[in-house]
C-alpha positions as CSV (number, residue, x, y, z in Angstrom):
1,M,5.0,10.1,27.7
2,S,7.7,11.5,27.5
3,G,9.5,14.1,26.0
4,V,9.6,18.4,25.2
5,W,6.5,20.9,24.4
6,V,7.3,22.5,21.5
7,F,4.9,25.9,21.2
8,K,5.4,27.1,17.1
9,N,3.4,29.1,14.8
10,G,0.4,29.0,17.7
11,V,0.6,25.1,17.1
12,V,1.5,22.9,20.5
13,R,4.0,19.8,19.1
14,L,5.4,17.0,21.6
15,V,9.1,16.2,20.8
16,E,10.1,13.1,22.0
17,N,13.4,13.3,21.3
18,P,14.2,17.0,21.1
19,G,17.0,17.3,18.1
20,A,16.8,13.7,16.5
21,E,14.9,14.6,13.9
22,S,16.9,17.7,12.3
23,I,20.2,15.9,13.4
24,S,19.6,12.3,12.1
25,G,17.2,13.4,9.2
26,Q,14.6,11.6,10.1
27,R,11.7,12.1,8.6
28,K,8.0,12.1,9.6
29,V,5.0,10.5,7.4
30,L,1.1,11.4,8.3
31,V,-0.8,8.5,7.7
32,H,-4.9,7.7,8.1
33,L,-5.5,5.0,10.2
34,P,-8.4,3.7,9.0
35,T,-7.5,3.0,5.0
36,G,-3.4,2.8,6.7
37,Q,-3.2,5.2,3.3
38,V,0.5,7.9,4.2
39,I,-0.5,10.7,3.0
40,T,1.6,11.7,0.0
41,S,-0.4,15.6,-0.7
42,Y,-2.8,17.9,-0.3
43,D,-5.2,16.3,-2.7
44,E,-5.2,13.1,-0.9
45,L,-5.4,14.8,2.8
46,E,-7.9,16.9,1.2
47,P,-11.2,15.2,1.3
48,K,-10.1,13.1,4.6
49,L,-10.7,16.0,6.4
50,L,-13.7,17.4,5.0
51,S,-15.0,14.2,5.8
52,L,-14.1,15.0,8.4
53,G,-16.4,17.8,8.8
54,W,-13.4,20.3,7.9
55,E,-14.3,23.3,6.1
56,R,-11.2,25.1,4.0
57,Y,-11.1,28.8,4.4
58,Y,-9.8,30.4,1.2
59,D,-8.9,33.4,3.0
60,D,-5.1,33.9,3.3
61,Y,-3.6,33.0,-0.4
62,D,0.2,32.1,1.3
63,L,-1.9,28.8,3.3
64,L,-4.4,26.4,3.6
65,Q,-6.7,26.3,5.8
66,Y,-9.7,24.7,7.4
67,H,-12.3,25.2,10.0
68,K,-14.6,22.5,11.6
69,R,-17.9,24.2,12.0
70,G,-19.1,24.3,16.2
71,T,-15.0,24.8,17.3
72,V,-12.1,27.0,17.7
73,H,-10.5,24.1,16.0
74,L,-8.3,25.8,13.0
75,I,-5.9,24.0,11.0
76,S,-3.2,26.1,8.9
77,L,-0.7,24.6,6.8
78,P,1.6,25.8,4.3
79,K,0.4,26.0,0.9
80,D,3.5,24.2,-0.8
81,F,2.8,20.7,0.2
82,R,6.8,19.8,0.0
83,K,7.1,22.6,3.8
84,F,4.6,20.0,5.4
85,K,6.1,19.8,8.9
86,S,6.3,16.6,11.8
87,M,4.3,20.2,13.2
88,H,1.5,20.6,10.9
89,M,1.1,16.8,10.7
90,Y,0.6,16.4,14.5
91,D,-1.8,19.6,14.5
92,I,-3.8,17.8,12.2
93,V,-3.3,14.6,15.3
94,V,-4.4,16.2,18.0
95,K,-7.6,17.8,16.7
96,N,-8.5,14.2,14.8
97,R,-8.1,11.9,17.0
98,N,-8.0,8.4,16.4
99,V,-8.2,8.9,12.9
100,F,-4.5,10.1,11.9
101,E,-0.9,8.9,13.5
102,V,2.6,10.6,13.0
103,R,5.4,7.5,12.1
104,D,8.7,7.7,10.8
105,A,8.8,7.4,7.6
């Protein structure tokens, strides 16, 4: 793997081509690998996370947060799916290996 590791808002992600996403406007999508489904809403994402043992936290009104019991892992997502960026996707992928993947749209 080559690229640049970026740390922002408590999330580490690998940017393979720094600046390319913002320059080219190329969007990323989160794909659930077992079904091949592109995640287009939190209504689609949440059942998949819950089935993997993630539990929803309701403490923060600005974020959707999920915690996995027995771990220190926390997934924090913006409440508005339109603000769901590739850094959030990569956070989900890193914490759920072989279940999700980020692809070019």
